[in-house]
DRENKETOR-397252 format. One line per field, with one value per residue (C-alpha): x, y, z; residue number from 1. Coordinates in Angstrom, 1 decimal. Layout:
REM DRENKETOR-397252
xx: (X; ...)
yy: (Y; ...)
zz: (Z; ...)
k: (NUM; ...)
This chain:
REM DRENKETOR-397252
xx: (-38.1; -35.2; -31.6; -31.5; -34.7; -33.5; -30.0; -31.2; -33.5; -30.7; -28.4; -31.1; -31.5; -27.8; -27.5; -30.2; -28.5; -25.2; -26.8; -28.1; -24.8; -22.8; -25.0; -24.8; -21.0; -20.5; -22.8; -25.1; -28.4; -27.8; -24.9; -23.6; -25.9; -24.1; -21.4; -19.3; -16.7; -17.1; -15.4; -17.6; -15.3; -11.6; -10.7; -11.9; -13.4; -13.4; -17.0; -16.1; -13.4; -15.9; -18.4; -15.7; -14.8; -18.5; -18.8; -15.9; -17.1; -20.5; -19.0; -16.6; -19.5; -21.7; -21.8; -20.7; -17.9; -16.7; -16.2; -18.9; -21.4; -20.5; -21.0; -24.3; -25.5; -27.4; -24.1; -23.4; -25.6; -24.7; -25.8; -28.8; -26.5; -24.9; -26.3; -27.2; -25.4; -22.1; -19.4; -16.8; -13.5; -10.5; -7.6; -5.9; -3.8; -6.7; -9.2; -8.2; -8.0; -11.3; -13.2; -11.5; -12.1; -15.6; -16.5; -14.8; -16.7; -20.1; -19.4; -17.7; -14.4; -10.9; -8.7; -5.1; -3.0; 0.5; 0.8; 4.1; 6.9; 10.5; 13.1; 14.5; 18.2; 18.8; 20.2; 18.0; 15.6; 15.4; 13.4; 9.8; 8.8; 6.4; 9.3; 12.1; 14.9; 15.3; 11.7; 10.3; 9.9; 7.1; 8.0; 4.7; 1.3; -2.0; -4.6; -8.0; -9.7; -13.2; -15.9; -13.7; -14.3; -16.8; -16.0; -16.1; -13.4; -11.3; -11.5; -10.1; -7.2; -6.4; -6.5; -4.1; -1.7; -1.4; -0.1; 1.3; 4.5; 2.7; 2.7; 6.3; 7.8; 9.8; 7.5; 9.9; 10.5; 8.8; 10.9; 10.5; 6.8; 4.7; 3.2; -0.5; -0.3; 1.4; 2.4; -0.1; 0.5; -0.7; -3.6; -7.4; -7.9; -5.5; -5.9; -9.5; -11.9; -10.3; -6.8; -4.8; -2.4; 0.5; 2.2; 5.6; 5.1; 2.8; -0.7; -3.0; -6.0; -8.4; -9.3; -13.0; -13.2; -11.2; -12.4; -12.6; -9.7; -7.6; -7.9; -7.9; -10.5; -9.8; -11.1; -8.9; -9.4; -7.8; -6.9; -10.2; -11.9; -13.2; -13.2; -12.3; -12.3; -9.6; -7.9; -4.4; -1.5; 1.9; 0.5; 1.2; 4.9; 7.2; 10.1; 12.7; 11.3; 12.1; 9.5; 6.8; 5.0; 2.2; -0.6; -1.2; -3.7; -4.6; -2.7; -4.8; -5.1; -6.4; -7.4; -5.9; -6.3; -9.6; -12.4; -16.0; -18.4; -22.0; -23.2; -21.2; -18.4; -14.7; -12.7; -8.9; -6.4; -4.0; -3.8; -1.4; -0.6; 0.2; 3.8; 4.6; 5.4; 1.9; 0.1; -0.7; -0.7; 2.2; 4.5; 6.9; 6.9; 5.5; 8.9; 11.3; 9.6; 8.7; 12.1; 15.3; 15.1; 17.7; 19.2; 17.3; 19.6; 19.0; 15.2; 14.6; 16.3; 13.6; 11.7; 8.0; 7.4; 4.0; 3.7; 7.4; 6.8; 8.6; 6.2; 6.5; 5.2; 1.9; 1.1; 2.0; -0.3; -3.1; -2.6; -2.4; -5.6; -7.3; -6.6; -3.3; -4.1; -3.1; -5.6; -6.4; -9.4; -7.6; -10.7; -12.6; -9.6; -8.9; -12.4; -12.4; -9.1; -10.4; -13.6; -11.5; -9.4; -12.6; -13.7; -10.4; -10.7; -14.1; -12.6; -10.0; -12.8; -14.0; -10.5; -9.8; -13.3; -12.5; -9.3; -11.2; -14.0; -11.4; -10.1; -6.6; -6.5; -6.9; -3.9; -0.4; 2.1; 4.6; 8.2; 9.2; 7.6; 7.2; 10.3; 8.7; 5.6; 4.4; 4.7; 4.0; 1.3; -1.1; -2.9; -0.5; -1.3; -5.0; -5.5; -2.6; -2.8; 0.8; 0.4; -3.1; -2.0; 1.1; -1.1; -3.5; -0.6; 0.7; -2.8; -2.9; 0.6; -0.2; -3.2; -1.0; 1.6; -1.0; -2.5; 0.9; 1.6; -1.7; -0.9; 2.6; 1.3; -1.2; 1.5; 4.1; 4.3; 3.0; 2.0; -1.6; -2.4; -2.7; -5.2; -8.9; -9.6; -11.1; -11.6; -9.6; -8.9; -7.5; -6.3; -9.6; -11.6; -9.4; -9.8; -13.5; -13.6; -11.4; -13.7; -16.8; -15.5; -13.9; -16.9; -19.0; -16.5; -17.2; -15.9; -16.9; -14.9; -15.8; -13.8; -12.9; -15.9; -18.3; -18.8; -18.4; -16.0; -16.7; -13.8; -13.9; -11.6; -9.2; -9.1; -8.3; -5.5; -4.0; -3.7; -2.8; 0.7; -0.4; -2.8; -1.4; -1.1; -0.5; -3.4; -2.6; -3.3; -6.6; -8.9; -8.1; -4.4; -5.4; -7.2; -4.3; -6.0; -3.8; -6.3; -6.3; -10.1; -10.4; -7.6; -9.2; -11.1; -8.0; -6.9; -3.4; -0.8; 2.7; 4.2; 1.7; 2.0; 5.8; 5.4; 3.1; 5.8; 8.6; 6.7; 6.3; 9.1; 7.5; 4.3; 6.1; 7.1; 5.0; 7.3; 6.8; 10.1; 9.4; 13.0; 14.0; 14.5; 12.0; 11.8; 12.9; 12.2; 10.6; 14.0; 15.7; 13.1; 14.1; 17.4; 17.8; 18.6; 17.7; 14.1; 13.0; 11.2; 11.5; 12.1; 10.1; 6.5; 5.7; 3.5; -0.2; -1.8; -3.6; -5.7; -2.8; -0.8; -3.7; -4.5; -0.8; -1.0; -3.8; -2.3; 1.2; 3.5; 3.7; 7.0)
yy: (1.1; 3.2; 2.6; 6.0; 5.2; 1.7; 2.6; 4.5; 1.5; -1.0; 1.2; 1.2; -2.6; -3.1; -0.9; -3.1; -6.3; -4.9; -4.1; -7.6; -9.2; -7.1; -8.0; -11.7; -11.4; -10.1; -12.7; -10.1; -8.8; -5.1; -2.7; -1.4; 1.6; 2.8; 5.5; 3.3; 1.1; -2.5; -5.7; -8.8; -10.9; -11.8; -11.6; -10.6; -13.6; -14.2; -13.0; -9.8; -9.1; -9.7; -7.4; -4.7; -5.1; -4.7; -1.7; 0.0; -0.9; 0.7; 3.9; 4.1; 3.5; 6.1; 9.8; 11.0; 13.6; 13.8; 11.2; 12.9; 12.7; 9.1; 8.0; 9.8; 8.5; 5.5; 3.9; 3.3; 0.5; 1.7; 5.4; 5.2; 4.4; 7.9; 11.3; 13.1; 16.2; 14.4; 15.5; 12.9; 14.1; 12.6; 13.6; 11.0; 9.4; 9.3; 7.8; 4.1; 4.2; 6.0; 3.6; 0.5; 1.5; 2.7; -0.8; -2.5; -0.3; -1.0; -4.7; -5.2; -6.2; -5.7; -2.9; -1.9; 0.7; 2.2; 4.9; 6.4; 5.9; 7.0; 7.3; 3.9; 3.4; 7.1; 8.8; 11.7; 13.4; 12.6; 15.8; 15.4; 11.8; 11.8; 11.9; 10.2; 9.1; 5.6; 5.0; 4.6; 1.9; 1.5; 2.9; 2.0; 0.4; 1.2; -1.5; 0.1; -1.0; -2.2; -0.4; 2.7; 5.4; 6.3; 5.5; 9.2; 9.9; 7.0; 8.2; 11.6; 9.9; 7.7; 10.8; 12.6; 9.6; 8.6; 10.4; 9.4; 8.6; 5.7; 3.9; 4.7; 1.3; -1.4; -4.4; -6.8; -4.6; -6.1; -4.9; -3.5; -3.7; -4.9; -2.3; -2.2; -3.3; -6.0; -6.2; -8.5; -10.7; -9.0; -11.3; -10.7; -12.6; -10.3; -6.8; -5.5; -3.3; -2.1; -2.4; 0.7; 2.4; 4.5; 7.0; 7.8; 11.4; 11.5; 10.5; 7.6; 6.0; 3.1; 0.6; 0.1; -1.9; -4.0; -3.9; -7.0; -5.6; -5.3; -1.5; -0.5; 2.1; 4.0; 6.9; 9.3; 12.2; 15.6; 18.1; 19.9; 16.5; 16.1; 12.7; 12.0; 8.9; 7.8; 4.8; 3.5; 4.4; 6.0; 8.9; 6.6; 6.2; 3.4; 3.9; 2.1; -0.7; 1.3; 3.8; 1.2; 2.4; 0.5; -1.9; -2.6; -4.8; -4.8; -7.3; -10.0; -9.3; -11.4; -10.4; -12.8; -13.1; -11.2; -12.1; -12.6; -10.4; -11.2; -9.0; -10.9; -8.2; -8.9; -7.0; -6.8; -8.9; -7.7; -7.7; -10.0; -8.8; -11.4; -11.6; -11.8; -15.5; -16.2; -14.3; -16.7; -14.0; -11.9; -11.1; -8.3; -8.9; -5.4; -4.1; -6.6; -8.3; -11.9; -13.1; -13.4; -10.9; -8.1; -6.4; -3.6; -0.9; -2.5; -2.9; -1.1; -3.9; -6.4; -7.8; -8.6; -11.6; -13.0; -15.9; -15.5; -11.9; -9.1; -6.3; -3.0; -2.8; -1.1; -3.4; -6.4; -5.3; -4.8; -8.2; -10.0; -8.4; -9.2; -12.9; -13.2; -11.5; -8.0; -6.5; -2.9; -1.5; 1.5; 3.3; 2.8; 3.7; 6.9; 8.0; 6.8; 8.5; 11.8; 11.5; 10.8; 13.9; 16.0; 14.8; 15.8; 19.3; 19.6; 18.5; 21.2; 23.8; 22.8; 23.0; 26.5; 27.7; 26.6; 28.7; 31.7; 31.3; 31.2; 34.6; 33.3; 35.4; 38.6; 37.8; 39.1; 36.6; 35.4; 36.5; 32.8; 29.7; 26.8; 24.6; 22.2; 23.2; 19.6; 18.6; 21.2; 22.3; 25.1; 27.2; 26.2; 22.5; 23.1; 25.5; 25.2; 22.7; 21.8; 18.0; 17.9; 19.9; 17.7; 14.6; 16.3; 17.1; 13.6; 12.3; 14.6; 13.5; 9.8; 10.0; 11.5; 8.8; 6.0; 7.1; 6.9; 3.5; 2.1; 3.3; 1.8; -1.5; -1.8; -1.5; -3.5; -7.1; -9.5; -6.7; -6.7; -9.6; -7.1; -4.9; -5.5; -3.7; -5.1; -1.9; -0.7; 2.9; 2.9; 6.5; 7.8; 5.7; 6.9; 10.5; 10.2; 8.7; 11.5; 14.1; 12.5; 12.5; 15.9; 17.6; 16.6; 18.3; 21.8; 23.4; 26.8; 28.9; 32.2; 35.3; 37.8; 40.0; 37.0; 36.5; 33.0; 31.7; 28.4; 26.4; 23.4; 20.4; 21.6; 25.2; 23.8; 21.6; 24.5; 26.6; 23.6; 24.8; 28.4; 27.4; 28.7; 26.4; 29.4; 30.0; 33.7; 34.5; 35.5; 32.9; 34.1; 33.2; 29.9; 29.0; 30.2; 33.2; 35.0; 37.1; 40.7; 40.8; 37.8; 39.0; 42.5; 41.4; 40.1; 42.4; 41.1; 43.8; 43.9; 41.8; 38.9; 39.2; 38.9; 35.8; 34.3; 34.7; 33.5; 30.2; 29.2; 26.6; 25.0; 24.9; 23.1; 20.1; 16.9; 15.2; 15.9; 16.2; 16.1; 16.1; 19.2; 22.6; 25.1; 28.0; 30.4; 34.1; 35.6; 36.8; 33.4; 31.6; 33.6; 31.9; 28.2; 25.7; 22.5; 22.5; 25.4; 23.3; 22.7; 25.0; 23.0; 21.6; 18.0; 17.3; 16.8; 17.3; 14.0; 15.5; 17.1; 13.9; 11.8; 14.3; 14.4; 10.7; 10.9; 9.7; 9.6; 6.6; 5.3; 4.3)
zz: (-32.6; -33.9; -32.9; -31.2; -29.2; -28.3; -26.9; -23.7; -22.9; -23.4; -21.2; -18.5; -18.7; -18.6; -15.4; -13.7; -14.7; -13.4; -10.1; -9.8; -10.9; -8.5; -5.6; -6.5; -6.9; -3.4; -1.9; -0.6; -1.9; -0.9; -0.8; 2.5; 3.1; 6.2; 6.0; 8.2; 6.4; 7.7; 6.4; 5.9; 3.7; 4.2; 0.5; -2.9; -4.6; -8.4; -8.4; -6.5; -9.1; -11.9; -10.3; -10.0; -13.7; -14.6; -12.3; -14.1; -17.6; -17.1; -15.7; -18.7; -21.2; -19.5; -20.4; -17.0; -17.1; -13.5; -10.8; -8.8; -11.6; -12.2; -8.7; -8.5; -11.9; -13.0; -13.9; -10.2; -8.8; -5.2; -5.8; -3.5; -0.5; -0.7; 0.3; -2.9; -1.7; -1.1; -3.5; -4.7; -6.2; -7.8; -10.0; -12.3; -9.5; -7.1; -9.5; -9.4; -5.6; -5.1; -7.3; -6.0; -2.3; -3.0; -4.4; -1.4; 1.0; -0.6; -0.7; 2.7; 1.2; 2.7; 1.6; 2.0; 0.3; 0.0; 2.6; 1.5; -1.1; -1.1; -3.9; -4.6; -4.1; -3.4; -0.3; 0.8; -1.6; -5.3; -6.0; -7.0; -6.2; -9.1; -11.5; -9.6; -11.9; -10.4; -9.4; -5.9; -3.3; -0.7; 2.7; 4.5; 4.0; 5.6; 6.3; 6.5; 9.8; 9.9; 11.9; 12.7; 10.1; 7.4; 3.9; 3.0; 5.5; 4.3; 0.7; 1.9; 3.7; 0.6; -1.7; 0.7; 0.7; -3.0; -6.0; -9.4; -7.4; -5.8; -9.2; -10.1; -8.9; -10.7; -11.3; -9.6; -6.5; -3.4; -0.6; 2.0; 1.3; -1.6; -3.9; -4.6; -8.2; -10.2; -13.9; -15.7; -18.7; -21.9; -22.5; -22.8; -19.5; -17.6; -19.2; -19.1; -17.2; -14.0; -15.2; -14.5; -17.1; -15.8; -17.9; -16.4; -17.4; -14.4; -15.7; -14.9; -16.6; -16.1; -18.8; -19.2; -22.4; -24.8; -28.4; -30.6; -32.6; -29.4; -29.0; -25.3; -24.2; -21.0; -19.0; -17.0; -14.5; -14.4; -11.8; -12.4; -11.6; -15.2; -16.9; -20.5; -22.6; -25.1; -26.6; -25.6; -27.9; -27.8; -25.8; -22.9; -23.3; -22.3; -20.0; -18.0; -15.8; -12.6; -13.7; -13.6; -16.8; -18.5; -17.3; -13.7; -11.9; -8.2; -6.2; -4.4; -0.7; 2.3; 5.8; 8.3; 12.1; 12.2; 14.5; 13.3; 15.3; 16.2; 13.4; 10.8; 10.4; 10.8; 13.4; 13.8; 11.9; 9.2; 5.4; 3.6; 0.1; -2.6; -3.9; -7.6; -7.3; -6.0; -8.8; -11.7; -14.4; -13.2; -16.1; -16.9; -20.6; -21.2; -19.9; -21.4; -24.3; -24.8; -25.9; -24.1; -21.2; -21.4; -18.5; -16.9; -18.5; -21.9; -21.5; -24.8; -26.7; -25.6; -28.6; -29.1; -31.4; -32.4; -34.9; -35.8; -36.7; -34.8; -33.8; -32.2; -28.6; -29.3; -32.2; -29.9; -27.2; -29.6; -31.3; -28.0; -26.7; -30.0; -29.3; -31.1; -34.4; -35.6; -37.9; -38.9; -40.6; -42.1; -43.3; -40.0; -37.9; -39.6; -39.0; -35.4; -34.6; -36.1; -34.0; -30.9; -31.5; -31.9; -28.5; -27.0; -28.5; -26.8; -23.5; -24.0; -24.3; -20.9; -19.4; -20.8; -19.8; -16.2; -16.2; -17.6; -15.1; -12.3; -13.4; -14.4; -17.5; -15.5; -13.3; -14.2; -15.6; -12.9; -13.5; -14.2; -15.5; -12.9; -12.4; -14.9; -16.8; -17.0; -13.4; -10.7; -8.3; -7.4; -10.0; -12.8; -12.3; -12.1; -14.9; -17.4; -20.3; -21.4; -20.7; -22.2; -25.2; -25.7; -25.8; -28.2; -30.5; -30.2; -31.3; -34.3; -35.3; -34.7; -37.0; -39.7; -39.2; -39.1; -42.4; -44.0; -42.4; -43.7; -47.2; -47.1; -45.6; -48.4; -51.0; -49.3; -50.4; -47.7; -45.2; -46.5; -44.2; -41.4; -43.2; -43.3; -46.6; -49.8; -51.9; -54.8; -53.6; -50.1; -50.3; -51.5; -49.0; -46.1; -47.3; -47.5; -43.9; -42.6; -44.3; -42.9; -39.3; -39.4; -41.1; -38.0; -35.6; -34.5; -31.3; -29.9; -27.5; -25.8; -26.4; -23.8; -24.6; -24.3; -28.1; -29.5; -32.1; -33.9; -35.2; -37.6; -37.1; -39.8; -38.4; -34.9; -36.5; -38.4; -35.2; -33.0; -32.2; -31.7; -28.9; -25.6; -22.6; -20.3; -18.0; -17.6; -21.2; -22.8; -24.3; -27.8; -27.3; -25.6; -28.9; -31.2; -32.7; -35.2; -37.1; -35.8; -35.9; -33.7; -31.4; -31.1; -27.9; -26.2; -23.3; -23.0; -22.8; -24.2; -21.4; -21.9; -25.7; -25.3; -23.1; -25.7; -28.4; -26.1; -25.4; -29.0; -29.0; -25.9; -27.8; -30.7; -28.7; -28.3; -25.8; -22.1; -20.3; -16.6; -15.4; -17.4; -15.7; -17.1; -14.6; -17.3; -17.4; -20.5; -21.8; -21.1; -23.2; -26.3; -26.6; -27.5; -24.8; -22.9; -21.8; -24.0; -26.6; -30.3; -33.3; -35.7; -35.6; -36.7; -39.7; -38.7; -42.1; -42.8; -45.6; -47.3; -47.2; -48.6; -51.3; -52.3; -53.2; -55.6; -58.9; -57.3; -57.0; -53.4; -51.8)
k: (1; 2; 3; 4; 5; 6; 7; 8; 9; 10; 11; 12; 13; 14; 15; 16; 17; 18; 19; 20; 21; 22; 23; 24; 25; 26; 27; 28; 29; 30; 31; 32; 33; 34; 35; 36; 37; 38; 39; 40; 41; 42; 43; 44; 45; 46; 47; 48; 49; 50; 51; 52; 53; 54; 55; 56; 57; 58; 59; 60; 61; 62; 63; 64; 65; 66; 67; 68; 69; 70; 71; 72; 73; 74; 75; 76; 77; 78; 79; 80; 81; 82; 83; 84; 85; 86; 87; 88; 89; 90; 91; 92; 93; 94; 95; 96; 97; 98; 99; 100; 101; 102; 103; 104; 105; 106; 107; 108; 109; 110; 111; 112; 113; 114; 115; 116; 117; 118; 119; 120; 121; 122; 123; 124; 125; 126; 127; 128; 129; 130; 131; 132; 133; 134; 135; 136; 137; 138; 139; 140; 141; 142; 143; 144; 145; 146; 147; 148; 149; 150; 151; 152; 153; 154; 155; 156; 157; 158; 159; 160; 161; 162; 163; 164; 165; 166; 167; 168; 169; 170; 171; 172; 173; 174; 175; 176; 177; 178; 179; 180; 181; 182; 183; 184; 185; 186; 187; 188; 189; 190; 191; 192; 193; 194; 195; 196; 197; 198; 199; 200; 201; 202; 203; 204; 205; 206; 207; 208; 209; 210; 211; 212; 213; 214; 215; 216; 217; 218; 219; 220; 221; 222; 223; 224; 225; 226; 227; 228; 229; 230; 231; 232; 233; 234; 235; 236; 237; 238; 239; 240; 241; 242; 243; 244; 245; 246; 247; 248; 249; 250; 251; 252; 253; 254; 255; 256; 257; 258; 259; 260; 261; 262; 263; 264; 265; 266; 267; 268; 269; 270; 271; 272; 273; 274; 275; 276; 277; 278; 279; 280; 281; 282; 283; 284; 285; 286; 287; 288; 289; 290; 291; 292; 293; 294; 295; 296; 297; 298; 299; 300; 301; 302; 303; 304; 305; 306; 307; 308; 309; 310; 311; 312; 313; 314; 315; 316; 317; 318; 319; 320; 321; 322; 323; 324; 325; 326; 327; 328; 329; 330; 331; 332; 333; 334; 335; 336; 337; 338; 339; 340; 341; 342; 343; 344; 345; 346; 347; 348; 349; 350; 351; 352; 353; 354; 355; 356; 357; 358; 359; 360; 361; 362; 363; 364; 365; 366; 367; 368; 369; 370; 371; 372; 373; 374; 375; 376; 377; 378; 379; 380; 381; 382; 383; 384; 385; 386; 387; 388; 389; 390; 391; 392; 393; 394; 395; 396; 397; 398; 399; 400; 401; 402; 403; 404; 405; 406; 407; 408; 409; 410; 411; 412; 413; 414; 415; 416; 417; 418; 419; 420; 421; 422; 423; 424; 425; 426; 427; 428; 429; 430; 431; 432; 433; 434; 435; 436; 437; 438; 439; 440; 441; 442; 443; 444; 445; 446; 447; 448; 449; 450; 451; 452; 453; 454; 455; 456; 457; 458; 459; 460; 461; 462; 463; 464; 465; 466; 467; 468; 469; 470; 471; 472; 473; 474; 475; 476; 477; 478; 479; 480; 481; 482; 483; 484; 485; 486; 487; 488; 489; 490; 491; 492; 493; 494; 495; 496; 497; 498; 499; 500; 501; 502; 503; 504; 505; 506; 507; 508; 509; 510; 511; 512; 513; 514; 515; 516; 517; 518; 519; 520; 521; 522; 523; 524; 525; 526; 527; 528; 529; 530; 531; 532; 533; 534; 535; 536; 537; 538; 539; 540; 541; 542; 543; 544; 545; 546; 547; 548; 549; 550; 551; 552; 553; 554; 555)
């Protein structure tokens, strides 16, 4: 049997095994088939947590591309308990809550969640809670009552209550109420499938796998309910501890004071949420390092040391999750990173198509940009792509930087111990891996007249900073067309063309500044100033860099 023929069968077998394992883990042979949410267990056992991790891993490794598709697919062992016409939805902040509660519902497990947050240490409003300068604190909690509402209704209530602001909490802050998550130790036992990752720029993701080399694989949701898969890196930035960035695990909870009914369900009682001191693997090393703890305001001075070697944060995370050893396969990783970028280009095709299908390109440009192009609401949040594009640009730049780092590590005395490479032409082998991966990448977008344009990986990279994030502009502009023949089908008039030109500096930046004022008019954008982007574009040309080294001395 060929590998291609074998893989679907193995996936099917794995799904069956997961169903059996999850049933055993919950101590019940069947999932709750009733729409009503009922509690049968007063806490999540170790087996329940393991079942949940397996549930998340199979979803992440499946081909589903929306939460609705995932929960109705073979990846979900509980799918038969839901009406086939029920539609599940989740954006990035909802996703961890929807999947965690869904599993609790189907297994009769208790659930509680943060009902509201307020700016921490601030009097009155601190602007948008998703980007509060000093973080947030929990203002209220909600214990989900057993036998009162359907799970579908509860999911809607949870989605209405939570946002990325719910995650923006200092890891040590436990008053007046506990938050839903805690900061885990950076170890393979603590960070794994089901762990949540928070980007303080307002994005969430869920870990579904840790590779043998320590790479963290995650999936995330978007405002259009699509799901994407990537690996963890500097696209998820660090920030001051008060912003709560990084890895998060669900806090243990216990239902106390409940009464066991004749049918075996639990009624009444209240949820007790575990404190940091009672969680064995609580650690805030991801914020302060593993040496002498600095003060909060000096958090960036924290150091990460492994085997007497000082590492950068992202290298430390990878080494710890690989069991304490930092190793890179430079040839394989260059190819993997290029393939991952290709996947993200294809996800972008879907995002732009949704905006075009919604008729956004036919609408007039507003007189001003939103107050902040990265964090807003309404049509701009749903159909624009500034955050997605910034992460994509960061990925292109990271690949270019990693290629250079691998070359320098290979030629630096002593650093070779981190490289898994035994050839005699690293530059040539990396270039070949890059070319193999990129030659297989082809994306196709639809022009305004319905005709198709195919772009290679390198063509997409070359026009990366010309790709418009503005949902009101034609698809040709959204894909960075500059050739007049390609642009000939774009109906944008002089006003939209002028907006496109004025937004160039915003397209040049890779950093997402959520606390910057950006509600500029077209004319205001044309003059330099805070929040108006960058004049220069970073280098993303991996191929050009590697080719320049052929026969050259390496510093």
